[in-house]
C-alpha positions in Angstrom: 8.1 -28.7 -56.0 8.9 -32.7 -56.8 13.0 -32.0 -56.4 11.9 -30.3 -53.0 10.5 -33.0 -51.9 13.0 -35.9 -53.4 15.7 -34.1 -51.5 13.8 -33.7 -48.1 13.3 -37.8 -48.9 17.0 -38.4 -49.6 18.1 -36.3 -46.3 15.4 -38.6 -44.0 17.1 -41.5 -45.6 20.7 -40.4 -44.7 19.6 -39.3 -41.1 18.2 -42.6 -40.7 21.2 -44.7 -42.1 23.4 -42.8 -39.3 21.3 -42.3 -36.9 21.2 -46.6 -37.3 24.7 -47.2 -38.1 25.7 -45.3 -34.6 23.6 -46.6 -32.9 24.6 -50.2 -33.6 28.3 -49.2 -33.3 27.6 -47.4 -30.0 26.0 -50.4 -28.8 28.8 -53.1 -27.9 30.5 -50.7 -26.0 27.6 -50.8 -23.4 27.9 -54.3 -22.8 24.2 -54.8 -24.2 24.4 -55.4 -27.3 21.0 -54.6 -29.1 19.2 -57.5 -29.6 17.6 -58.4 -32.9 14.8 -61.1 -33.0 15.2 -63.7 -36.0 11.8 -65.1 -37.8 12.0 -69.2 -39.2 9.5 -70.0 -41.4 9.9 -73.7 -42.7 7.9 -76.0 -44.4 8.0 -79.7 -44.0 5.5 -82.8 -44.4 3.1 -82.6 -42.2 1.7 -86.1 -42.4 3.4 -87.6 -39.7 2.3 -84.9 -37.1 -1.3 -84.0 -38.2 -1.1 -81.0 -35.3 1.1 -79.2 -36.5 -0.6 -78.8 -39.9 -3.8 -78.2 -37.9 -2.2 -75.1 -36.2 -0.8 -73.8 -39.1 -3.9 -73.9 -41.1 -5.6 -71.7 -38.2 -2.7 -69.5 -38.2 -3.8 -68.8 -42.2 -7.3 -68.5 -41.0 -6.5 -65.8 -38.4 -4.2 -64.0 -40.8 -7.1 -63.7 -43.1 -9.8 -62.7 -40.9 -7.5 -59.7 -39.7 -6.6 -58.7 -43.2 -10.4 -58.7 -43.9 -10.8 -57.0 -40.2 -11.3 -53.7 -41.7 -13.9 -54.0 -44.0 -15.7 -56.1 -41.2 -15.6 -52.8 -39.0 -17.4 -50.8 -41.4 -19.7 -52.9 -43.2 -20.6 -55.0 -40.4 -21.2 -52.5 -37.5 -22.3 -49.3 -36.5 -19.3 -47.3 -38.0 -21.0 -46.7 -41.5 -23.7 -44.6 -40.0 -21.9 -42.8 -37.7 -19.0 -41.2 -39.7 -21.0 -40.4 -42.5 -23.4 -38.5 -40.3 -20.3 -37.2 -39.2 -18.8 -36.2 -42.0 -21.9 -34.4 -43.3 -22.0 -32.1 -39.8 -19.0 -30.7 -40.9 -20.1 -29.9 -44.5 -23.4 -28.8 -42.9 -21.0 -26.0 -40.6 -19.0 -25.5 -43.0 -16.1 -25.5 -41.4 -13.9 -27.5 -43.9 -11.9 -29.6 -42.5 -12.4 -29.2 -39.1 -12.8 -31.3 -37.0 -10.3 -33.2 -39.1 -10.8 -36.6 -40.4 -8.5 -38.5 -38.1 -11.0 -36.9 -35.1 -14.3 -37.9 -36.9 -12.8 -41.5 -37.2 -11.5 -41.8 -34.3 -14.8 -40.7 -32.8 -16.4 -42.8 -35.0 -14.7 -45.7 -33.6 -15.0 -45.3 -30.0 -18.5 -44.6 -30.4 -18.8 -47.8 -32.3 -17.2 -50.0 -30.1 -19.8 -47.9 -27.5 -22.7 -49.6 -29.3 -21.0 -52.5 -29.9 -20.6 -53.7 -26.5 -23.4 -55.9 -25.9 -22.4 -58.2 -29.1 -19.0 -58.4 -28.1 -20.1 -59.9 -24.6 -22.2 -62.5 -26.7 -19.5 -63.2 -28.5 -16.8 -63.3 -25.8 -19.2 -65.0 -23.6 -20.4 -67.6 -26.0 -17.7 -67.8 -28.8 -14.2 -66.7 -27.8 -13.9 -67.8 -23.9 -16.0 -71.4 -24.4 -13.4 -72.2 -27.6 -10.0 -70.9 -26.0 -11.1 -73.4 -23.1 -11.6 -76.2 -25.5 -15.3 -76.3 -24.9 -16.1 -75.8 -28.5 -15.0 -76.1 -31.8 -13.9 -73.3 -33.9 -17.2 -74.1 -36.4 -19.5 -73.7 -33.3 -17.4 -70.4 -32.0 -17.9 -69.4 -35.7 -21.4 -69.8 -36.0 -22.4 -68.3 -32.6 -20.0 -64.9 -33.9 -22.1 -64.8 -37.1 -25.9 -65.2 -35.3 -24.6 -62.3 -32.9 -23.8 -60.2 -35.8 -26.9 -61.4 -37.5 -29.4 -60.0 -35.2 -27.8 -56.7 -34.8 -27.3 -56.4 -38.7 -31.4 -57.3 -38.8 -32.6 -55.1 -35.9 -31.2 -52.4 -38.6 -32.1 -53.5 -41.7 -35.1 -52.5 -43.9 -37.0 -55.7 -44.8 -37.4 -53.7 -48.4 -33.7 -53.4 -48.9 -33.6 -57.4 -47.8 -36.2 -58.1 -50.5 -34.0 -55.8 -53.2 -31.2 -58.5 -53.0 -33.4 -61.6 -52.4 -35.0 -60.5 -55.7 -31.4 -60.0 -57.5 -30.2 -63.0 -56.4 -33.3 -64.8 -57.9 -33.3 -67.4 -54.2 -36.1 -68.9 -52.3 -37.5 -66.5 -50.4 -36.5 -66.8 -46.5 -39.4 -67.7 -44.2 -37.3 -66.7 -41.0 -35.4 -63.6 -40.7 -32.2 -66.0 -39.3 -32.9 -68.1 -43.0 -31.5 -65.0 -44.8 -28.3 -65.4 -46.2 -25.1 -63.4 -45.1 -24.7 -62.7 -48.7 -27.7 -61.0 -49.1 -27.9 -59.7 -45.3 -24.5 -57.7 -45.8 -24.8 -55.5 -48.6 -28.8 -54.6 -47.8 -27.7 -53.4 -44.0 -25.0 -50.9 -45.5 -27.4 -49.7 -48.0 -29.9 -49.6 -44.6 -27.2 -47.6 -42.6 -26.7 -45.3 -45.8 -30.2 -44.2 -46.3 -30.5 -43.3 -42.2 -27.5 -41.8 -42.0 -28.6 -39.5 -45.1 -32.1 -39.1 -43.1 -30.8 -37.8 -40.0 -27.6 -35.8 -42.4 -31.0 -34.0 -43.6 -32.2 -32.9 -40.7 -29.0 -32.0 -39.3 -28.8 -29.2 -42.3 -31.6 -28.1 -42.3 -31.6 -25.7 -39.3 -27.9 -24.2 -41.1 -29.3 -24.2 -44.3 -31.8 -21.7 -43.0 -28.9 -19.3 -41.6 -27.2 -19.7 -45.1 -29.7 -18.1 -46.6 -30.9 -15.1 -44.1 -27.3 -14.4 -44.4 -27.3 -14.2 -48.1 -30.9 -12.6 -48.5 -29.5 -9.9 -45.5 -26.1 -9.7 -47.7 -27.4 -9.3 -51.1 -30.2 -6.8 -49.7 -27.3 -4.3 -48.6 -25.9 -4.4 -51.4 -22.7 -5.9 -50.2 -22.1 -8.8 -53.3 -18.6 -9.5 -53.2 -18.2 -10.5 -49.5 -19.2 -14.3 -49.5 -21.9 -15.6 -47.3 -19.9 -18.2 -45.4 -17.7 -15.5 -43.6 -20.9 -14.3 -42.2 -22.9 -17.2 -41.3 -20.5 -19.3 -40.2 -19.9 -18.2 -36.8 -23.2 -17.8 -36.6 -24.0 -21.8 -37.2 -21.0 -22.0 -34.6 -22.5 -20.1 -31.9 -26.2 -22.0 -32.4 -24.0 -25.4 -32.3 -22.7 -24.2 -29.3 -25.8 -23.1 -27.7 -28.0 -25.9 -28.4 -25.6 -28.2 -27.2 -25.2 -30.0 -30.3 -22.4 -32.7 -29.7 -24.7 -34.4 -27.1 -27.4 -34.0 -29.1 -26.2 -35.6 -32.0 -24.2 -37.9 -30.5 -26.9 -38.9 -28.2 -28.9 -39.3 -31.3 -27.0 -42.2 -33.0 -26.5 -44.1 -30.2 -30.0 -44.2 -29.4 -30.9 -44.9 -33.1 -29.5 -48.4 -32.6 -31.8 -48.9 -30.0 
């Protein structure tokens, strides 16, 4: 097994080298050699030109934000609730890997973009565009962005979860929701999303669980112990899901659950 995989990787590597060699050899014959861009990174004393130092710092800050973008997308948006509910739906249907993980994640991403559109419009109109036009500073843009995300998360977070992390942090009790610090609000928002997703998943599981129990009881009464109930119940669960237009109901309920 490992030898076959090693041979396949070796053959793929040799094929890529051959194709690149042929391409580099033939391209000068066309009269248009393939341009290979060069990247230069220079480190110099920035005392004479402070503007260059600011640009470099901004570039490093943007690279840091891009590296944290997946975590921000998962933790600070509606993605967590949606992907958990869709995964529980797949397990309730008993379809194993159908829909595939790529389909579930892709659908969750596009639903997240749809739900977070008002937040994005607020950030774009009040933070991004003014910052690009040099109307506000980067600190002001970051504050507006944080406030927009804070408003969204506060609407979906339970007071009980916020109180838990305030107690764990041993900090002062915030007088207003706007005084809740992000290190406290973010984990409270995440566990609130997980609880809501599990509640929705429980409601999804109930009708399919009843079908499984009925099919198992019928097979047991007929003495068909060797026949797995999942093989008989799966068509009925799919039929029920299609008849009630399950995707319409679940996606509509998920979007509306965010208010």
